[in-house]
Backbone as numpy.savetxt, mean C-alpha at the origin, in Angstrom:
# Nx Ny Nz CAx CAy CAz Cx Cy Cz
-13.04 -21.95 5.59 -13.88 -20.75 5.59 -13.00 -19.51 5.59
-13.36 -18.54 4.79 -12.61 -17.30 4.72 -13.01 -16.39 5.89
-12.02 -16.00 6.67 -12.25 -15.13 7.81 -11.66 -13.74 7.61
-10.75 -13.59 6.65 -10.10 -12.31 6.42 -9.82 -12.14 4.94
-10.28 -11.03 4.40 -9.97 -10.66 3.02 -9.13 -9.40 3.05
-7.95 -9.46 2.47 -7.05 -8.30 2.41 -6.78 -7.98 0.95
-6.96 -6.73 0.59 -6.77 -6.36 -0.81 -6.03 -5.03 -0.97
-5.17 -5.02 -1.97 -4.58 -3.78 -2.44 -5.66 -2.94 -3.10
-5.38 -1.66 -3.31 -6.35 -0.77 -3.95 -6.03 -0.52 -5.42
-5.09 0.36 -5.68 -4.80 0.81 -7.06 -4.31 -0.35 -7.91
-4.98 -0.56 -9.03 -4.63 -1.64 -9.92 -5.17 -2.99 -9.51
-5.87 -3.03 -8.38 -6.38 -4.31 -7.87 -7.89 -4.21 -7.60
-8.26 -3.66 -6.45 -9.68 -3.48 -6.15 -10.28 -2.34 -6.98
-9.53 -1.25 -7.09 -10.05 -0.08 -7.80 -9.87 -0.20 -9.30
-10.87 0.27 -10.03 -10.73 0.38 -11.48 -9.77 1.52 -11.81
-9.42 1.64 -13.05 -8.48 2.70 -13.45 -9.05 4.09 -13.21
-10.38 4.19 -13.08 -10.98 5.50 -12.78 -11.02 5.79 -11.28
-10.42 4.89 -10.49 -10.36 5.09 -9.04 -11.61 4.71 -8.29
-12.55 4.05 -8.96 -13.83 3.68 -8.35 -13.92 2.17 -8.16
-14.94 1.73 -7.43 -15.22 0.31 -7.27 -16.73 0.11 -7.29
-17.17 -1.13 -7.45 -18.58 -1.45 -7.53 -19.18 -1.45 -6.12
-19.93 -0.40 -5.80 -20.46 -0.24 -4.44 -21.45 -1.35 -4.10
-22.28 -1.75 -5.06 -23.27 -2.80 -4.80 -22.59 -4.11 -4.41
-21.54 -4.48 -5.15 -20.82 -5.71 -4.83 -20.09 -5.58 -3.50
-19.54 -4.40 -3.24 -18.83 -4.18 -1.98 -19.79 -4.29 -0.80
-20.96 -3.71 -0.92 -21.97 -3.82 0.13 -22.27 -5.28 0.43
-22.42 -6.06 -0.62 -22.75 -7.48 -0.47 -21.62 -8.23 0.22
-20.38 -7.95 -0.18 -19.24 -8.64 0.40 -19.07 -8.28 1.88
-19.19 -7.00 2.21 -19.05 -6.58 3.60 -20.12 -7.24 4.47
-21.33 -7.33 3.94 -22.42 -7.99 4.68 -22.14 -9.48 4.88
-21.63 -10.13 3.83 -21.29 -11.55 3.92 -20.22 -11.79 4.98
-19.21 -10.95 4.99 -18.14 -11.10 5.97 -18.66 -10.87 7.39
-19.51 -9.88 7.55 -20.07 -9.60 8.88 -20.85 -10.81 9.39
-21.62 -11.43 8.52 -22.40 -12.60 8.90 -21.50 -13.77 9.31
-20.31 -13.81 8.73 -19.36 -14.89 9.02 -18.34 -14.51 10.09
-18.56 -13.36 10.77 -17.60 -12.84 11.75 -16.22 -12.68 11.15
-16.21 -12.26 9.88 -14.95 -12.07 9.17 -14.54 -10.61 9.12
-13.42 -10.35 8.45 -12.84 -9.01 8.42 -12.40 -8.65 7.01
-12.64 -7.41 6.64 -12.16 -6.87 5.37 -11.06 -5.87 5.68
-9.89 -6.08 5.09 -8.74 -5.22 5.35 -8.28 -4.58 4.05
-8.24 -3.28 4.03 -7.63 -2.55 2.92 -6.14 -2.47 3.20
-5.33 -3.04 2.32 -3.88 -3.07 2.50 -3.24 -2.32 1.34
-2.81 -1.10 1.59 -2.43 -0.21 0.51 -1.18 0.60 0.84
-0.56 1.11 -0.17 0.53 2.07 0.01 0.02 3.48 0.17
-1.27 3.69 -0.01 -1.86 5.02 0.09 -1.96 5.47 1.55
-2.10 6.77 1.78 -2.26 7.28 3.15 -3.65 7.00 3.71
-3.74 7.06 5.02 -5.01 6.80 5.70 -6.11 7.73 5.21
-5.79 9.01 5.03 -6.81 9.99 4.64 -7.45 9.63 3.30
-6.67 9.10 2.38 -7.20 8.71 1.07 -8.14 7.51 1.21
-7.76 6.56 2.04 -8.60 5.38 2.25 -9.91 5.78 2.92
-9.84 6.68 3.89 -11.07 7.14 4.57 -12.03 7.78 3.58
-11.50 8.56 2.67 -12.35 9.23 1.68 -13.01 8.21 0.75
-12.26 7.20 0.34 -12.80 6.20 -0.57 -13.86 5.32 0.09
-13.66 5.02 1.37 -14.50 4.03 2.04 -15.28 4.62 3.22
-15.68 5.88 3.11 -16.44 6.49 4.19 -17.78 5.79 4.41
-18.24 5.05 3.40 -19.48 4.28 3.51 -19.30 3.09 4.47
-18.04 2.70 4.73 -17.75 1.50 5.53 -16.81 1.87 6.68
-17.30 2.54 7.70 -16.42 3.07 8.76 -15.74 2.00 9.60
-16.21 0.75 9.55 -15.62 -0.28 10.41 -14.51 -1.07 9.71
-14.21 -0.76 8.45 -13.14 -1.47 7.76 -11.80 -1.17 8.43
-10.95 -2.18 8.46 -9.61 -2.01 8.99 -8.67 -1.58 7.86
-7.83 -0.61 8.14 -6.93 -0.07 7.13 -5.48 -0.34 7.50
-4.77 -0.98 6.58 -3.31 -1.08 6.64 -2.81 -0.11 5.57
-2.29 1.03 5.99 -1.89 2.08 5.05 -0.37 2.24 5.02
0.09 3.04 4.07 1.52 3.30 3.90 2.30 1.98 3.85
1.71 0.99 3.15 2.36 -0.31 2.96 2.71 -1.03 4.26
1.90 -0.83 5.27 2.08 -1.55 6.53 2.67 -0.72 7.65
3.02 0.53 7.39 3.63 1.37 8.40 2.63 1.90 9.42
1.33 1.76 9.14 0.32 2.23 10.09 -0.93 1.36 9.95
-1.52 1.00 11.08 -2.76 0.21 11.13 -3.83 1.04 11.83
-4.99 1.18 11.18 -6.10 1.94 11.76 -7.31 1.04 11.89
-7.86 0.98 13.09 -9.07 0.21 13.37 -10.04 1.10 14.13
-11.31 1.06 13.72 -12.34 1.87 14.37 -11.92 3.32 14.46
-11.30 3.80 13.38 -10.89 5.20 13.24 -9.80 5.61 14.23
-9.09 4.65 14.78 -7.99 4.94 15.70 -6.72 4.27 15.21
-5.60 4.98 15.33 -4.31 4.39 14.99 -3.95 3.37 16.07
-3.80 2.11 15.67 -3.48 1.06 16.63 -1.99 0.75 16.67
-1.33 0.87 15.51 0.12 0.64 15.46 0.72 1.51 14.37
1.93 1.99 14.59 2.64 2.70 13.55 4.13 2.46 13.72
4.86 2.57 12.61 6.28 2.25 12.62 7.05 3.35 11.89
7.28 4.47 12.56 8.00 5.58 11.92 9.48 5.25 11.73
10.06 5.85 10.70 11.48 5.72 10.43 12.22 6.73 11.30
13.26 6.33 12.02 14.01 7.30 12.82 14.47 8.47 11.96
14.40 9.67 12.54 14.72 10.89 11.78 16.08 10.81 11.11
17.07 10.36 11.86 18.42 10.32 11.30 18.51 9.37 10.11
17.70 8.31 10.13 17.76 7.32 9.06 17.07 7.81 7.79
15.87 8.40 7.93 15.22 8.87 6.71 15.96 10.07 6.12
16.58 10.87 6.99 17.37 12.00 6.48 18.61 11.50 5.73
19.23 10.45 6.24 20.35 9.84 5.53 19.90 9.29 4.18
18.74 8.64 4.16 18.24 8.07 2.92 17.92 9.14 1.89
17.27 10.20 2.31 16.91 11.27 1.38 18.17 11.94 0.83
19.15 12.15 1.66 20.41 12.73 1.18 21.05 11.84 0.13
21.05 10.55 0.38 21.63 9.60 -0.60 20.83 9.62 -1.91
19.50 9.64 -1.79 18.64 9.66 -2.98 18.92 10.91 -3.82
19.09 12.04 -3.16 19.27 13.30 -3.87 20.67 13.48 -4.46
21.63 12.69 -3.99 23.02 12.91 -4.42 23.64 11.75 -5.18
23.04 10.56 -5.11 23.65 9.40 -5.75 23.43 9.41 -7.26
24.36 8.81 -7.98 24.21 8.63 -9.42 23.44 7.35 -9.75
23.14 6.55 -8.73 22.47 5.26 -8.96 20.97 5.40 -9.17
20.42 6.55 -8.81 19.01 6.82 -9.04 18.88 8.03 -9.97
17.79 8.06 -10.71 17.64 9.11 -11.73 16.65 10.18 -11.29
17.00 10.92 -10.26 16.23 12.08 -9.80 14.72 11.82 -9.73
14.30 11.01 -8.76 12.86 10.76 -8.61 12.13 11.94 -8.00
10.79 11.93 -8.17 9.95 12.81 -7.38 9.89 12.22 -5.97
10.07 13.03 -4.95 10.16 12.53 -3.58 9.04 13.11 -2.72
8.32 12.21 -2.05 7.31 12.61 -1.06 7.59 11.82 0.21
7.58 12.51 1.35 7.74 11.85 2.64 6.39 11.85 3.35
5.93 10.66 3.72 4.59 10.51 4.28 4.63 10.38 5.79
3.95 11.29 6.47 3.74 11.19 7.91 2.33 10.68 8.17
1.98 10.53 9.42 0.64 10.05 9.75 -0.43 11.10 9.46
-0.07 12.38 9.54 -1.05 13.45 9.37 -0.93 14.19 8.04
0.28 14.34 7.56 0.53 15.06 6.31 1.64 14.38 5.52
1.73 14.76 4.26 2.85 14.34 3.42 3.62 15.59 3.01
4.91 15.43 2.74 5.78 16.58 2.52 6.63 16.37 1.26
6.84 17.46 0.53 7.63 17.38 -0.69 8.28 18.73 -0.98
9.34 18.69 -1.77 9.96 19.92 -2.25 9.41 20.32 -3.62
8.49 19.53 -4.15 7.89 19.87 -5.44 7.21 21.23 -5.37
7.31 22.05 -6.41 6.65 23.36 -6.41 5.13 23.23 -6.27
4.56 24.06 -5.43 3.11 23.99 -5.17 2.27 24.24 -6.42
2.79 25.03 -7.35 2.02 25.35 -8.55 2.34 24.41 -9.71
3.12 23.35 -9.45 3.50 22.42 -10.51 2.47 21.32 -10.72
2.47 20.74 -11.90 1.51 19.69 -12.24 1.71 18.45 -11.36
2.98 18.14 -11.07 3.23 16.93 -10.28 2.70 17.08 -8.86
2.86 18.24 -8.27 2.33 18.50 -6.94 0.81 18.33 -6.95
0.16 18.92 -7.94 -1.30 18.85 -8.01 -1.79 17.42 -8.23
-1.07 16.66 -9.06 -1.45 15.27 -9.30 -1.29 14.44 -8.03
-0.26 14.72 -7.26 0.00 13.96 -6.04 -1.04 14.22 -4.96
-1.74 15.34 -5.06 -2.78 15.65 -4.08 -3.98 14.73 -4.18
-4.09 13.99 -5.27 -5.18 13.00 -5.37 -5.03 11.98 -4.24
-3.80 11.55 -3.97 -3.55 10.59 -2.90 -3.24 11.28 -1.58
-2.47 12.35 -1.65 -2.04 13.06 -0.44 -2.74 14.42 -0.42
-3.96 14.44 0.06 -4.71 15.70 0.02 -4.14 16.74 0.99
-3.36 16.28 1.97 -2.70 17.20 2.90 -1.23 17.41 2.52
-0.92 17.27 1.23 0.46 17.44 0.78 0.94 18.86 1.07
2.13 18.96 1.64 2.68 20.24 2.08 4.05 20.47 1.46
4.25 21.66 0.91 5.55 22.00 0.35 6.50 22.44 1.46
7.74 21.94 1.41 8.78 22.41 2.31 10.00 22.79 1.48
10.71 23.79 1.96 11.95 24.18 1.27 13.12 23.33 1.71
13.01 22.80 2.93 14.08 21.98 3.49 13.43 20.83 4.26
13.98 19.62 4.13 13.39 18.47 4.81 13.38 18.64 6.32
14.28 19.43 6.86 14.33 19.63 8.31 13.12 20.40 8.83
12.31 20.97 7.93 11.10 21.69 8.35 9.96 20.75 8.74
10.09 19.46 8.45 9.01 18.51 8.71 8.81 18.34 10.22
7.57 18.53 10.72 7.36 18.56 12.17 6.89 17.23 12.78
6.78 16.17 12.00 6.24 14.92 12.54 7.06 13.72 12.06
6.91 12.58 12.73 7.63 11.37 12.31 7.23 10.95 10.89
8.16 10.36 10.18 7.93 9.91 8.81 7.74 8.40 8.78
6.69 7.97 8.09 6.37 6.55 7.99 6.91 5.91 6.72
6.98 6.69 5.64 7.32 6.10 4.34 7.93 7.15 3.42
8.87 6.72 2.60 9.38 7.54 1.50 8.71 7.05 0.23
8.10 7.95 -0.50 7.39 7.65 -1.75 8.19 8.26 -2.90
8.80 7.42 -3.72 9.60 7.88 -4.86 8.91 7.47 -6.15
8.93 8.36 -7.14 8.26 8.08 -8.41 9.13 8.57 -9.57
9.15 7.74 -10.61 9.84 8.10 -11.86 8.85 8.04 -13.01
9.19 8.69 -14.11 8.33 8.67 -15.30 8.66 7.46 -16.16
8.66 6.29 -15.53 8.88 5.01 -16.21 8.30 3.93 -15.33
7.95 2.80 -15.92 7.29 1.75 -15.14 8.27 0.87 -14.39
9.38 0.50 -15.01 10.30 -0.46 -14.41 11.30 0.27 -13.50
11.15 0.09 -12.20 12.06 0.74 -11.25 12.81 -0.31 -10.42
12.85 -1.55 -10.89 13.49 -2.62 -10.13 14.97 -2.36 -9.89
15.67 -1.80 -10.88 17.09 -1.51 -10.71 17.31 -0.48 -9.61
16.42 0.50 -9.54 16.53 1.52 -8.50 16.30 0.91 -7.12
15.31 0.02 -7.03 15.03 -0.65 -5.75 16.23 -1.49 -5.33
16.83 -2.20 -6.28 17.99 -3.03 -5.96 19.15 -2.18 -5.45
19.39 -1.04 -6.11 20.47 -0.16 -5.69 20.24 0.39 -4.29
19.01 0.80 -4.02 18.68 1.33 -2.69 18.86 0.25 -1.64
18.37 -0.95 -1.91 18.42 -2.02 -0.92 19.86 -2.47 -0.64
20.74 -2.37 -1.62 22.15 -2.66 -1.35 22.74 -1.62 -0.39
22.36 -0.37 -0.59 22.92 0.70 0.22 22.40 0.67 1.65
21.12 0.31 1.84 20.50 0.39 3.16 20.09 -0.98 3.70
20.80 -2.00 3.30 20.49 -3.38 3.68 20.37 -3.51 5.21
19.26 -4.14 5.63 19.03 -4.37 7.05 18.45 -3.20 7.80
18.35 -2.04 7.15 17.82 -0.86 7.83 16.53 -0.35 7.19
16.53 -0.23 5.89 15.35 0.19 5.14 15.15 -0.77 3.97
13.89 -0.84 3.50 13.59 -1.70 2.36 12.79 -0.92 1.34
13.26 -0.95 0.09 12.55 -0.32 -1.03 11.85 -1.40 -1.84
10.59 -1.12 -2.20 9.79 -2.08 -2.96 9.06 -1.36 -4.08
9.16 -1.85 -5.33 8.37 -1.26 -6.40 6.88 -1.35 -6.08
6.15 -0.28 -6.32 4.73 -0.24 -5.97 3.82 -0.09 -7.19
4.39 -0.17 -8.39 3.58 -0.05 -9.60 3.55 1.37 -10.12
3.34 1.50 -11.43 3.21 2.80 -12.08 4.42 3.71 -11.85
5.62 3.11 -11.86 6.83 3.89 -11.70 7.12 4.33 -10.29
6.43 3.73 -9.32 6.61 4.12 -7.93 7.47 3.15 -7.15
8.08 3.63 -6.08 8.88 2.81 -5.17 8.68 3.34 -3.76
8.32 2.46 -2.84 8.10 2.84 -1.45 9.25 2.36 -0.59
9.63 3.17 0.39 10.71 2.84 1.31 10.16 2.83 2.73
10.38 1.71 3.42 9.91 1.54 4.79 11.03 1.00 5.65
10.80 0.99 6.96 11.71 0.30 7.86 11.83 -1.16 7.46
13.00 -1.72 7.60 13.17 -3.15 7.33 12.23 -3.96 8.21
11.57 -4.93 7.62 10.65 -5.78 8.36 9.21 -5.32 8.36
8.95 -4.12 7.84 7.60 -3.58 7.79 7.04 -3.74 6.38
5.83 -4.27 6.29 5.19 -4.50 5.00 3.70 -4.68 5.21
2.97 -4.76 4.12 1.55 -5.11 4.23 1.40 -6.46 4.94
2.29 -7.39 4.59 2.20 -8.74 5.16 2.45 -8.72 6.67
3.42 -7.94 7.13 3.69 -7.91 8.57 2.50 -7.32 9.33
1.85 -6.32 8.75 0.68 -5.71 9.39 -0.50 -6.68 9.41
-0.74 -7.35 8.29 -1.85 -8.31 8.23 -1.56 -9.49 9.15
-0.31 -9.90 9.26 0.04 -10.98 10.18 -0.28 -10.60 11.62
-0.02 -9.35 11.98 -0.38 -8.86 13.31 -1.89 -8.96 13.53
-2.66 -8.57 12.52 -4.12 -8.64 12.63 -4.59 -10.10 12.73
-3.94 -10.97 12.00 -4.29 -12.40 12.08 -4.09 -12.92 13.50
-2.98 -12.53 14.13 -2.75 -12.94 15.52 -3.81 -12.35 16.44
-4.17 -11.10 16.21 -5.17 -10.43 17.05 -6.52 -11.12 16.94
-6.89 -11.52 15.73 -8.20 -12.13 15.50 -8.16 -13.66 15.53
-6.99 -14.23 15.78 -6.81 -15.70 15.84 -7.28 -16.35 14.53
-6.70 -15.86 13.44 -7.02 -16.35 12.11 -5.81 -17.05 11.52
-6.02 -18.20 10.92 -4.96 -18.99 10.30 -4.76 -18.55 8.85
-3.57 -18.76 8.29 -3.34 -18.41 6.89 -4.34 -19.06 5.93
-4.79 -20.27 6.23 -5.75 -20.95 5.36 -7.10 -20.24 5.31
-7.33 -19.33 6.27 -8.59 -18.58 6.33 -8.46 -17.19 5.73
-7.31 -16.93 5.08 -7.02 -15.59 4.53 -7.04 -15.63 3.00
-7.74 -14.65 2.43 -7.79 -14.44 0.99 -7.21 -13.07 0.71
-6.19 -13.01 -0.16 -5.51 -11.74 -0.44 -5.44 -11.49 -1.94
-5.50 -10.22 -2.31 -5.45 -9.81 -3.71 -4.37 -8.74 -3.88
-3.65 -8.79 -5.01 -2.65 -7.77 -5.27 -2.23 -7.72 -6.72
-1.39 -6.71 -7.03 -0.97 -6.55 -8.42 0.48 -6.12 -8.58
1.18 -5.80 -7.49 2.51 -5.21 -7.63 3.50 -5.83 -6.66
4.76 -5.39 -6.77 5.82 -5.95 -5.95 5.57 -5.80 -4.46
4.93 -4.70 -4.05 4.68 -4.51 -2.62 3.57 -5.41 -2.09
2.92 -6.16 -2.98 1.90 -7.12 -2.56 2.45 -8.54 -2.44
3.67 -8.76 -2.90 4.23 -10.12 -2.95 4.22 -10.82 -1.58
4.77 -10.22 -0.51 4.74 -10.92 0.78 3.32 -11.21 1.27
2.39 -10.33 0.99 1.00 -10.55 1.40 0.40 -11.73 0.64
0.63 -11.79 -0.66 0.13 -12.91 -1.46 0.73 -14.23 -0.99
1.98 -14.20 -0.57 2.65 -15.41 -0.08 2.16 -15.80 1.31
1.77 -14.81 2.11 1.28 -15.08 3.46 -0.08 -15.75 3.45
-0.95 -15.31 2.56 -2.34 -15.78 2.54 -2.44 -17.24 2.09
-3.40 -17.93 2.66 -3.67 -19.28 2.19 -4.05 -19.29 0.73
-4.78 -18.25 0.31 -5.13 -18.06 -1.10 -4.72 -16.66 -1.50
-3.65 -16.56 -2.27 -3.18 -15.27 -2.77 -3.48 -15.15 -4.24
-4.21 -14.13 -4.62 -4.70 -14.01 -5.99 -4.17 -12.75 -6.64
-3.61 -12.90 -7.83 -3.15 -11.76 -8.63 -4.15 -11.48 -9.74
-4.46 -10.21 -9.95 -5.34 -9.85 -11.06 -4.58 -9.98 -12.37
-5.30 -10.02 -13.47 -4.70 -10.26 -14.79 -3.64 -9.22 -15.13
-3.83 -7.97 -14.70 -2.91 -6.89 -15.02 -1.73 -6.78 -14.05
-1.56 -7.78 -13.18 -0.51 -7.73 -12.16 0.89 -7.85 -12.77
1.87 -7.42 -11.99 3.27 -7.55 -12.40 3.67 -9.02 -12.38
4.77 -9.32 -13.05 5.27 -10.70 -13.07 5.59 -11.18 -11.66
6.15 -10.30 -10.84 6.50 -10.68 -9.47 5.26 -11.07 -8.67
4.19 -10.30 -8.80 2.95 -10.62 -8.08 2.35 -11.92 -8.59
2.41 -12.15 -9.88 1.87 -13.39 -10.44 2.66 -14.61 -9.96
3.96 -14.48 -9.85 4.78 -15.60 -9.37 4.46 -15.92 -7.91
4.11 -14.90 -7.13 3.83 -15.11 -5.71 2.43 -15.64 -5.46
1.53 -15.47 -6.41 0.12 -15.83 -6.22 -0.12 -17.32 -6.39
-1.12 -17.81 -5.69 -1.54 -19.20 -5.87 -2.57 -19.31 -6.99
-3.12 -18.17 -7.38 -4.09 -18.14 -8.49 -3.94 -16.82 -9.24
-4.04 -16.88 -10.57 -3.97 -15.67 -11.40 -5.30 -15.55 -12.14
-5.96 -14.42 -11.97 -7.24 -14.22 -12.63 -7.05 -13.91 -14.11
-8.07 -14.21 -14.87 -8.07 -13.91 -16.30 -8.72 -12.56 -16.57
-9.11 -11.88 -15.51 -9.74 -10.56 -15.64 -8.96 -9.54 -14.82
-9.10 -8.27 -15.19 -8.27 -7.21 -14.60 -9.03 -6.44 -13.52
-8.35 -5.45 -12.98 -8.97 -4.57 -11.99 -10.18 -3.83 -12.57
-10.22 -3.64 -13.87 -11.33 -2.92 -14.49 -12.59 -3.77 -14.64
-12.51 -5.04 -14.24 -13.65 -5.95 -14.34 -14.26 -6.28 -12.98
-13.97 -5.45 -11.96 -14.45 -5.73 -10.59 -14.03 -7.12 -10.14
-12.83 -7.53 -10.55 -12.38 -8.91 -10.35 -12.27 -9.29 -8.87
-11.77 -8.38 -8.05 -11.59 -8.70 -6.63 -12.92 -9.01 -5.97
-13.89 -8.13 -6.16 -15.18 -8.30 -5.48 -15.92 -9.53 -6.01
-15.90 -9.73 -7.31 -16.58 -10.89 -7.88 -15.95 -12.20 -7.42
-14.62 -12.23 -7.40 -13.92 -13.45 -6.97 -14.13 -13.71 -5.49
-14.03 -12.66 -4.67 -14.22 -12.82 -3.23 -15.63 -13.33 -2.91
-16.62 -12.78 -3.59 -18.00 -13.23 -3.36 -18.18 -14.68 -3.81
-17.55 -15.03 -4.90 -17.65 -16.43 -5.38 -17.04 -17.39 -4.36
-15.91 -17.00 -3.77 -15.24 -17.88 -2.82 -15.88 -17.85 -1.44
-16.64 -16.81 -1.15 -17.33 -16.73 0.14 -18.52 -17.67 0.19
-19.16 -17.88 -0.94 -20.37 -18.71 -0.94 -20.02 -20.19 -0.92
């Protein structure tokens, strides 16, 4: 019996227009409630973005910033900030190394996200879709709160070489993972969607065989491997497909997550 469904958002649950099938979602949430189960949004997005998307479902559990923060019943239950000296070292390396090709950089805190991108620039405005509290700073030392995640983006899809270079430099301290669409997320070593969901499994006394997970990108790989049933959508990366126990023949634009979850719930 499925007791926990964990799903990524962008490229997985959400269609390319950023929406999902509300009727199917209502049905799935009701089915899980009847079975004393749990629906977990496991995403690299910030908490504020998830709240806006799912305000219809206030009891959903959110694993945001790729596992760096867990929110239940609208309260932060766990968070894993990067020590100031460590994220500052990482940002300095990112900005000065020849191994990376000048990414767009956003630092995500629990309350706001911060960037040096110009406020009147297109990239800043586009980033506000996910980080509605995005704040411009002239210097990283102006940031007034702990940082949970470094969000790096390039104007290319394949960033695996950049992730490999970063992970060699910060081995054992920080971990960079491709997140899809030219993005790469940096977290404390040992922190991931999978580590957060594993904590929730312990809290709810749920076994891996009772977990159904969906994903599409490199940052979903440990979660797909953790779940008794890990499913990759048709549009998923090769890494996500290799980690999955099942690969769908339909994409995120076909409401694949909700249809598949409902099929397996019955």
